[in-house]
N, C-alpha and C positions, 0 to 999 in steps of 0.2 A: 504494500500500500504506500503510495507516495504521500509524503507529509509536506504539503505546500499551502502557502497563502499567496495572495497576488504578488507580494514583494519578496518572498523567501526563495532561496535556491532550492532546486529539486533534491529531495531525499527519499530514497526507496528503502523503507524499513523491512521489507520482505525479500530483498535480494541478497543472497549469500555472497561472500567474498569470492574472487576468482580463483583463489588457491592459497597455499600456505606460504608462498613467497612472491617476490616481484615477478609478474608474468613476463615482462620484457627481458629482465636479466636472465630468467630461466631459459627463455627462448634463445638468448645469445650466449649462454654459458657464463654470464657475469655474476657479480656479487653485490651485496648491499650492506649499508650500515644499519639502518632501521627501515621499517615498512609502514606504509600509509595506505589506507583503503578509501576509495572513492565512495562517498555517501549516496551518489546518484545511481551508479551502475555496479558497484562492487569490485571494480578493477583494483588489484593490489599492485602498488608501485613502490619504488625505493625513494627514500627521503632526499632532500637537497644536500645533505652531507655526503651522500653516496656518489660515486663517480658518474653514473649515468643520469641521475635525477629524474627518474621515470614518472614519479607521481606528479610533479609540476609540469612535465611534458604532456602528461595525460590531460591535465587541466587546460593547457594551451590548445591542444588538439580537439578536445571534446567540448570545452566550455563548462564542464562540471567543476564548480569552484570549491566544493566542500570535501575535505578529507577527514578521516578519523585515524588516530594512531592505531596501528595494528600490532602493537607491542603488548605483551602480557602485563596486566595491571594498569594499563593506561586507557582512558576513554575520552580524551579531549578531541575536539574538532578544530580544524583550521580552515579559514575562508581565504582562498587565494585572491578573490576579487577585492576584498576589503583589507587584506593583509593583517588579519586579526583573528583572535579566537572566536568560536561560535558555540552557542548552546544548542546541541542537537539531541534527538531522541535515541533510544536504544536501537541498534541495527541488528539484523538477523545474525545468528551465530554461524560460525565461530567468530568471536570478537578479537582474536589475536592469532598470530602464528602459533604453532605448537610450542609448549613450554620448553621442550628439549631441543629446539632449534636455536642455535647460538646467534647472538648479535655482536659483531657483524656475521653475516651468513651468506649462503648456507655452508655448512660444514664441508670442508674439502675444496672449496672454490675461493676462499679468502686468501689473498697473497700475504706473505710474511711481512711485507712493508706496507700494509693497508693504511696505516696512519699517515703515510706520506701522500696517499692518493685521495684523501677526503677533502671536501670543500669546507 
């Protein structure tokens, strides 16, 4: 069910996330620092500290401005359009990547010098 008023960004509370990791990094064999979930379509992308910055690229390509942290224990939203936090509703589960998935991740693809590659 979409949670919209005339001036609010689209939020789909019934759409599950696209997967346990950044869909674009997974397709390219890349890695991420932290994960963000699109509140409109469920696309999981990597944060702006990550080398590829797929979550904000998804916003620019799709126009979907709201993301929610996809990290365990975090439930904050960010609005790329206003460049500020946003109060959003509960989204469909799961609400984070698996607890045993490391950050940065995924296991086995994070380079030893990852700290030198973040933004």
